[in-house]
BALOBA-1460 file (C-alpha; in Angstrom, 3 decimals):
// residues 72
<rec num="1" residu="x" x="-59.475" y="34.070" z="63.386"/>
<rec num="2" residu="x" x="-60.813" y="36.013" z="60.422"/>
<rec num="3" residu="x" x="-64.496" y="36.513" z="59.729"/>
<rec num="4" residu="x" x="-65.031" y="36.147" z="56.012"/>
<rec num="5" residu="x" x="-67.733" y="35.368" z="53.514"/>
<rec num="6" residu="x" x="-66.974" y="31.829" z="52.438"/>
<rec num="7" residu="x" x="-67.826" y="32.298" z="48.744"/>
<rec num="8" residu="x" x="-65.679" y="35.442" z="48.523"/>
<rec num="9" residu="x" x="-62.758" y="33.698" z="50.196"/>
<rec num="10" residu="x" x="-63.020" y="30.696" z="47.888"/>
<rec num="11" residu="x" x="-63.120" y="32.969" z="44.839"/>
<rec num="12" residu="x" x="-60.062" y="34.922" z="45.989"/>
<rec num="13" residu="x" x="-57.996" y="31.836" z="46.866"/>
<rec num="14" residu="x" x="-58.916" y="30.161" z="43.572"/>
<rec num="15" residu="x" x="-57.755" y="33.264" z="41.680"/>
<rec num="16" residu="x" x="-54.485" y="33.290" z="43.634"/>
<rec num="17" residu="x" x="-53.969" y="29.576" z="43.017"/>
<rec num="18" residu="x" x="-54.579" y="29.972" z="39.289"/>
<rec num="19" residu="x" x="-52.162" y="32.897" z="39.195"/>
<rec num="20" residu="x" x="-49.464" y="30.962" z="41.051"/>
<rec num="21" residu="x" x="-49.869" y="27.881" z="38.843"/>
<rec num="22" residu="x" x="-49.804" y="30.016" z="35.698"/>
<rec num="23" residu="x" x="-46.622" y="31.715" z="36.880"/>
<rec num="24" residu="x" x="-45.062" y="28.332" z="37.624"/>
<rec num="25" residu="x" x="-46.073" y="27.149" z="34.148"/>
<rec num="26" residu="x" x="-44.351" y="30.170" z="32.624"/>
<rec num="27" residu="x" x="-41.206" y="29.492" z="34.644"/>
<rec num="28" residu="x" x="-41.258" y="25.885" z="33.475"/>
<rec num="29" residu="x" x="-41.561" y="26.944" z="29.824"/>
<rec num="30" residu="x" x="-45.134" y="25.804" z="29.207"/>
<rec num="31" residu="x" x="-46.736" y="27.148" z="26.023"/>
<rec num="32" residu="x" x="-50.295" y="28.478" z="26.059"/>
<rec num="33" residu="x" x="-51.563" y="25.511" z="24.030"/>
<rec num="34" residu="x" x="-50.292" y="23.182" z="26.764"/>
<rec num="35" residu="x" x="-51.587" y="25.149" z="29.754"/>
<rec num="36" residu="x" x="-54.739" y="23.099" z="30.351"/>
<rec num="37" residu="x" x="-52.789" y="19.844" z="30.365"/>
<rec num="38" residu="x" x="-50.218" y="21.424" z="32.640"/>
<rec num="39" residu="x" x="-52.950" y="22.284" z="35.141"/>
<rec num="40" residu="x" x="-54.155" y="18.668" z="35.121"/>
<rec num="41" residu="x" x="-50.571" y="17.551" z="35.733"/>
<rec num="42" residu="x" x="-50.299" y="20.112" z="38.550"/>
<rec num="43" residu="x" x="-53.126" y="18.326" z="40.347"/>
<rec num="44" residu="x" x="-51.135" y="15.101" z="40.167"/>
<rec num="45" residu="x" x="-47.998" y="16.859" z="41.419"/>
<rec num="46" residu="x" x="-49.941" y="18.187" z="44.400"/>
<rec num="47" residu="x" x="-51.347" y="14.722" z="45.120"/>
<rec num="48" residu="x" x="-47.818" y="13.311" z="45.122"/>
<rec num="49" residu="x" x="-46.660" y="16.026" z="47.540"/>
<rec num="50" residu="x" x="-49.509" y="15.180" z="49.921"/>
<rec num="51" residu="x" x="-48.823" y="11.463" z="49.610"/>
<rec num="52" residu="x" x="-45.137" y="12.038" z="50.390"/>
<rec num="53" residu="x" x="-45.945" y="13.633" z="53.741"/>
<rec num="54" residu="x" x="-49.592" y="13.045" z="54.688"/>
<rec num="55" residu="x" x="-49.042" y="14.072" z="58.296"/>
<rec num="56" residu="x" x="-47.773" y="17.502" z="57.253"/>
<rec num="57" residu="x" x="-50.670" y="17.887" z="54.800"/>
<rec num="58" residu="x" x="-53.227" y="16.957" z="57.470"/>
<rec num="59" residu="x" x="-51.638" y="19.416" z="59.898"/>
<rec num="60" residu="x" x="-51.770" y="22.223" z="57.330"/>
<rec num="61" residu="x" x="-55.429" y="21.437" z="56.611"/>
<rec num="62" residu="x" x="-56.285" y="21.484" z="60.291"/>
<rec num="63" residu="x" x="-54.567" y="24.839" z="60.814"/>
<rec num="64" residu="x" x="-56.288" y="26.312" z="57.769"/>
<rec num="65" residu="x" x="-59.676" y="25.220" z="59.102"/>
<rec num="66" residu="x" x="-58.941" y="26.946" z="62.424"/>
<rec num="67" residu="x" x="-57.967" y="30.200" z="60.733"/>
<rec num="68" residu="x" x="-61.406" y="31.275" z="59.536"/>
<rec num="69" residu="x" x="-64.908" y="31.773" z="60.805"/>
<rec num="70" residu="x" x="-67.331" y="32.156" z="57.965"/>
<rec num="71" residu="x" x="-70.153" y="34.649" z="58.006"/>
<rec num="72" residu="x" x="-73.052" y="34.897" z="55.590"/>
C-alpha cells in the first residue's frame, strides 16, 4: 500500500492517461484538429471495453482501491 496525496496522484495519473491517449491517437493517424473528438471517442471505446467484461473491470477497480492509502 502506498501513502500518497490524493490530488497529486490524480494529477499524475491524468497526465499519464492523456499522454497514453495522445500517443495512441498518433499511432492511429489522428490529426491535431481531430484530437478533441478522438478523446471523446476514446471514452466510448473504454466504456465498451468495460461493458464487454464488467467482472474484470470491477476486479481491477477493487484492486486499485486497495493499492493506495491517501494522506493529506
